[in-house]
C-alpha positions as CSV (number, residue, x, y, z in Angstrom):
1,X,-11.0,-13.5,10.9
2,X,-10.4,-12.5,14.5
3,X,-8.6,-9.2,15.4
4,X,-7.4,-8.4,18.9
5,X,-6.3,-4.9,20.0
6,X,-4.0,-4.7,23.0
7,X,-2.6,-2.1,25.4
8,X,-1.9,-2.0,29.1
9,X,-5.0,-0.7,30.9
10,X,-7.6,-1.4,28.2
11,X,-9.2,1.8,29.2
12,X,-8.6,4.1,26.2
13,X,-6.6,3.3,23.1
14,X,-7.5,-0.4,22.6
15,X,-11.1,0.3,23.6
16,X,-11.2,3.1,20.9
17,X,-9.8,0.7,18.4
18,X,-12.3,-2.0,19.3
19,X,-15.2,0.4,18.9
20,X,-14.0,1.8,15.7
21,X,-13.1,-1.6,14.2
22,X,-16.5,-3.0,15.0
23,X,-18.2,-0.1,13.3
24,X,-15.9,0.0,10.2
25,X,-15.0,-3.6,9.5
26,X,-17.3,-6.2,8.0
27,X,-19.6,-7.9,10.5
28,X,-18.0,-11.3,9.7
29,X,-14.8,-10.1,11.4
30,X,-14.6,-10.7,15.2
31,X,-13.1,-7.8,17.1
32,X,-11.9,-7.7,20.8
33,X,-9.6,-5.8,23.0
34,X,-7.7,-6.4,26.2
35,X,-4.9,-5.2,28.5
36,X,-2.1,-6.6,30.6
37,X,-3.3,-4.6,33.6
38,X,-7.0,-3.8,32.9
39,X,-8.7,-1.0,34.8
40,X,-12.0,0.8,34.0
41,X,-12.9,2.4,30.7
42,X,-12.1,6.1,30.8
43,X,-15.3,8.1,30.4
44,X,-13.6,10.3,27.9
45,X,-13.1,7.2,25.7
46,X,-16.8,6.8,25.6
47,X,-17.4,10.5,24.9
48,X,-14.8,10.7,22.1
49,X,-16.5,7.8,20.3
50,X,-20.0,9.1,20.9
51,X,-18.9,12.2,18.9
52,X,-18.6,10.0,15.8
53,X,-21.8,8.1,16.6
54,X,-20.2,5.0,18.0
55,X,-21.6,3.6,21.2
56,X,-19.3,1.5,23.4
57,X,-21.4,1.5,26.6
58,X,-21.5,-2.3,26.5
59,X,-17.7,-2.7,26.2
60,X,-15.7,-3.4,29.3
61,X,-12.1,-3.6,30.3
62,X,-10.7,-7.1,29.9
63,X,-7.6,-9.0,30.9
64,X,-5.6,-10.8,28.3
65,X,-6.7,-14.3,29.5
66,X,-10.4,-13.2,29.1
67,X,-10.2,-13.0,25.3
68,X,-8.4,-16.2,24.3
69,X,-5.5,-14.4,22.5
70,X,-4.1,-17.6,21.1
71,X,-7.1,-17.7,18.7
72,X,-6.4,-14.3,17.1
73,X,-5.5,-14.0,13.5
74,X,-4.2,-10.5,13.9
75,X,-2.9,-8.8,17.0
76,X,-2.5,-5.0,17.1
77,X,-0.6,-3.4,19.9
78,X,-1.1,0.3,20.6
79,X,1.3,1.2,23.4
80,X,3.7,4.1,22.8
81,X,5.4,4.8,26.2
82,X,4.8,1.4,27.9
83,X,5.6,-2.2,27.2
84,X,2.7,-3.8,25.5
85,X,1.5,-7.3,26.3
86,X,3.0,-10.0,24.1
87,X,1.2,-13.1,22.9
88,X,3.5,-15.9,21.7
89,X,2.9,-18.0,18.6
90,X,2.6,-17.6,14.8
91,X,0.2,-14.7,14.4
92,X,0.3,-11.6,12.2
93,X,1.2,-8.6,14.3
94,X,1.0,-4.9,13.8
95,X,2.2,-2.2,16.2
96,X,0.5,1.2,16.2
97,X,2.2,3.4,18.8
98,X,-0.5,5.9,20.0
99,X,0.2,8.3,22.8
100,X,-2.0,7.4,25.9
101,X,-4.7,10.1,26.0
102,X,-5.3,9.4,29.6
103,X,-2.0,11.1,30.5
104,X,-3.4,14.4,29.2
105,X,-6.8,13.9,30.7
106,X,-8.7,16.1,28.4
107,X,-11.1,15.4,25.5
108,X,-8.8,16.9,22.9
109,X,-6.2,14.1,23.6
110,X,-8.9,11.5,23.2
111,X,-10.0,13.0,19.9
112,X,-6.5,12.9,18.6
113,X,-6.0,9.3,19.6
114,X,-9.4,8.4,18.1
115,X,-8.6,10.1,14.8
116,X,-5.1,8.5,14.5
117,X,-6.5,5.1,15.2
118,X,-9.4,5.6,12.8
119,X,-7.0,6.5,10.0
120,X,-5.1,3.3,10.6
121,X,-8.3,1.2,10.6
122,X,-9.3,2.8,7.3
123,X,-6.2,1.4,5.8
124,X,-6.8,-2.0,7.4
125,X,-10.4,-2.0,6.0
126,X,-8.9,-1.9,2.5
127,X,-6.4,-4.7,3.2
128,X,-8.7,-7.2,4.8
129,X,-10.0,-8.6,1.5
130,X,-7.3,-7.4,-0.9
131,X,-6.9,-10.0,-3.7
132,X,-3.6,-11.6,-4.6
133,X,-1.4,-9.3,-6.7
134,X,0.9,-9.9,-9.6
135,X,4.2,-11.9,-9.1
136,X,6.5,-9.2,-10.3
137,X,10.1,-9.9,-11.3
138,X,11.4,-6.3,-11.3
139,X,10.3,-2.9,-10.0
140,X,10.6,0.2,-12.2
141,X,10.4,3.8,-11.3
142,X,11.0,6.9,-13.4
143,X,11.6,10.5,-12.2
144,X,11.9,13.7,-14.0
145,X,14.9,15.8,-13.1
146,X,16.0,19.4,-13.9
147,X,19.7,18.6,-14.3
148,X,20.4,15.2,-15.8
149,X,24.2,15.3,-15.1
150,X,23.8,16.3,-11.5
151,X,21.0,13.8,-10.8
152,X,22.9,11.0,-12.5
153,X,25.9,11.7,-10.2
154,X,23.6,11.7,-7.2
155,X,21.8,8.5,-8.0
156,X,25.0,6.8,-9.0
157,X,26.2,7.4,-5.5
158,X,22.8,6.5,-3.9
159,X,22.4,3.3,-5.8
160,X,26.2,2.5,-5.7
161,X,26.4,1.8,-9.4
162,X,26.9,3.6,-12.7
163,X,23.9,3.8,-15.0
164,X,23.7,0.9,-17.4
165,X,23.2,3.5,-20.2
166,X,22.5,7.1,-20.7
167,X,21.6,9.6,-23.5
168,X,21.1,13.3,-23.5
169,X,17.5,12.7,-22.2
170,X,17.7,9.9,-19.7
171,X,19.9,7.6,-17.6
172,X,18.9,4.0,-16.7
173,X,20.2,2.4,-13.5
174,X,19.9,-1.4,-13.0
175,X,20.3,-3.1,-9.6
176,X,19.5,-6.8,-10.1
177,X,20.0,-7.6,-6.4
178,X,17.1,-5.2,-5.7
179,X,15.1,-6.2,-8.7
180,X,15.2,-2.5,-9.5
181,X,15.1,-0.6,-12.9
182,X,15.3,3.1,-12.2
183,X,15.2,5.8,-14.8
184,X,15.8,9.6,-14.5
185,X,14.8,11.8,-17.5
186,X,14.9,15.4,-18.4
187,X,11.9,17.5,-17.1
188,X,10.9,19.2,-20.4
189,X,9.7,22.2,-18.3
190,X,7.3,20.1,-16.3
191,X,6.4,21.5,-12.9
192,X,8.5,19.2,-10.7
193,X,7.0,19.8,-7.3
194,X,4.0,17.9,-8.6
195,X,5.3,15.9,-11.5
196,X,8.7,14.7,-10.4
197,X,7.4,11.1,-10.2
198,X,6.8,10.2,-13.8
199,X,5.6,6.6,-13.3
200,X,6.2,3.4,-11.5
201,X,6.4,0.0,-13.1
202,X,6.3,-3.7,-12.4
203,X,7.8,-6.3,-14.7
204,X,6.1,-9.6,-15.2
205,X,7.4,-12.9,-16.8
206,X,5.4,-12.8,-20.0
207,X,2.5,-11.7,-22.2
208,X,-0.1,-13.9,-20.4
209,X,0.8,-12.5,-17.0
210,X,0.2,-8.9,-18.3
211,X,-3.3,-10.0,-19.6
212,X,-4.0,-11.7,-16.3
213,X,-3.2,-8.6,-14.3
214,X,-5.5,-6.6,-16.5
215,X,-8.4,-8.8,-15.6
216,X,-7.5,-8.7,-11.9
217,X,-7.2,-4.9,-12.0
218,X,-10.7,-4.7,-13.6
219,X,-12.0,-7.0,-10.9
220,X,-10.8,-4.8,-8.0
221,X,-12.0,-1.6,-9.7
222,X,-8.5,-0.2,-10.5
223,X,-8.4,2.6,-13.1
224,X,-7.0,1.3,-16.4
225,X,-5.2,4.1,-18.3
226,X,-4.3,2.0,-21.3
227,X,-5.4,-1.6,-21.9
228,X,-2.9,-4.4,-22.5
229,X,-1.1,-4.1,-25.8
230,X,2.2,-5.0,-27.4
231,X,4.1,-1.9,-28.4
232,X,7.0,-2.0,-30.8
233,X,8.5,1.5,-30.9
234,X,11.3,2.2,-28.5
235,X,11.7,-0.8,-26.2
236,X,9.2,-3.5,-27.4
237,X,7.0,-4.5,-24.6
238,X,3.7,-6.1,-23.6
239,X,2.3,-3.4,-21.4
240,X,-0.7,-2.3,-19.4
241,X,-1.0,1.1,-17.8
242,X,-2.9,1.7,-14.6
243,X,-3.3,4.8,-12.5
244,X,-3.2,4.7,-8.7
245,X,-5.9,6.5,-6.6
246,X,-3.8,9.7,-6.8
247,X,-3.3,9.6,-10.5
248,X,0.2,8.2,-10.6
249,X,0.9,6.1,-13.7
250,X,1.8,2.5,-13.1
251,X,3.2,0.4,-16.0
252,X,2.8,-3.3,-15.9
253,X,5.1,-4.8,-18.5
254,X,6.8,-7.9,-19.9
255,X,9.7,-8.0,-22.3
256,X,9.2,-9.8,-25.6
257,X,10.9,-13.1,-26.4
258,X,13.0,-13.5,-29.6
259,X,10.1,-15.3,-31.3
260,X,7.7,-12.5,-30.4
261,X,10.1,-9.9,-31.7
262,X,10.2,-11.7,-35.0
263,X,6.5,-11.0,-35.5
264,X,6.9,-7.2,-35.4
265,X,4.5,-5.7,-38.1
266,X,6.0,-3.4,-40.7
267,X,4.0,-0.4,-39.5
268,X,4.8,-1.2,-35.8
269,X,1.2,-0.5,-34.9
270,X,0.3,-1.7,-31.3
271,X,-1.3,-5.0,-31.0
272,X,-4.2,-4.9,-28.4
273,X,-4.1,-8.1,-26.3
274,X,-7.7,-8.3,-25.0
275,X,-10.6,-8.3,-27.5
276,X,-12.8,-5.2,-27.3
277,X,-10.2,-2.9,-25.7
278,X,-8.7,-1.3,-28.8
279,X,-9.7,2.4,-29.2
280,X,-12.4,3.0,-31.9
281,X,-10.9,4.7,-34.9
């Protein structure tokens, strides 16, 4: 993979991005930077990176034609106030508008630009080799609310539809055009500044897809809260529960077919779908 960072002078922002990306991304990824009107690398660019133990003394300001931009797999532009150079053709593009620290002319501005670019590259590092995710058919989210009636009115307006159903404890909104299943539920004295988001969910076509996502989740090191199982109480589902890096619950689920529903056991005990994952009694 080849990544190209672009700005105008190639003296500060794109040079910072090049230096950081070289240090943070796998060595197999080629990194370059260039500008539409290249000048000289600002000495404060070198100083700001040296503070985080990155040496760019061998980097130089380059014109766009010096870096064969047509061979890039990803082009990242960093201009905020100016017009960034444009490379035509079918290439993945990202735009990170970073204020030019050269305008301020002090090391504090260069540190700010460095830290903002570094945070973006940290996200990029995690995306470079991300594996293929599940092919969901519906997105689900659940929120806790203090006043069910008031919140139902608000979300009926926001989603432009009445809830499909509601009880004294929840209201369920369906928007097929958005592939959205949205539920609001009473708070039960939960502290809502932290726990408003109850969980997110992603619907899959069938039981096999839920099991497949479980194995994929284990492979990428995702935290499994509850292994895949068929649950019968309430709405019967094949379901897998994950937690995201901040602890938010994510439900991966598939609805049962009529034939599957006909196999419901008398005691409605959950059926664990992957051998060895059932809790030990």
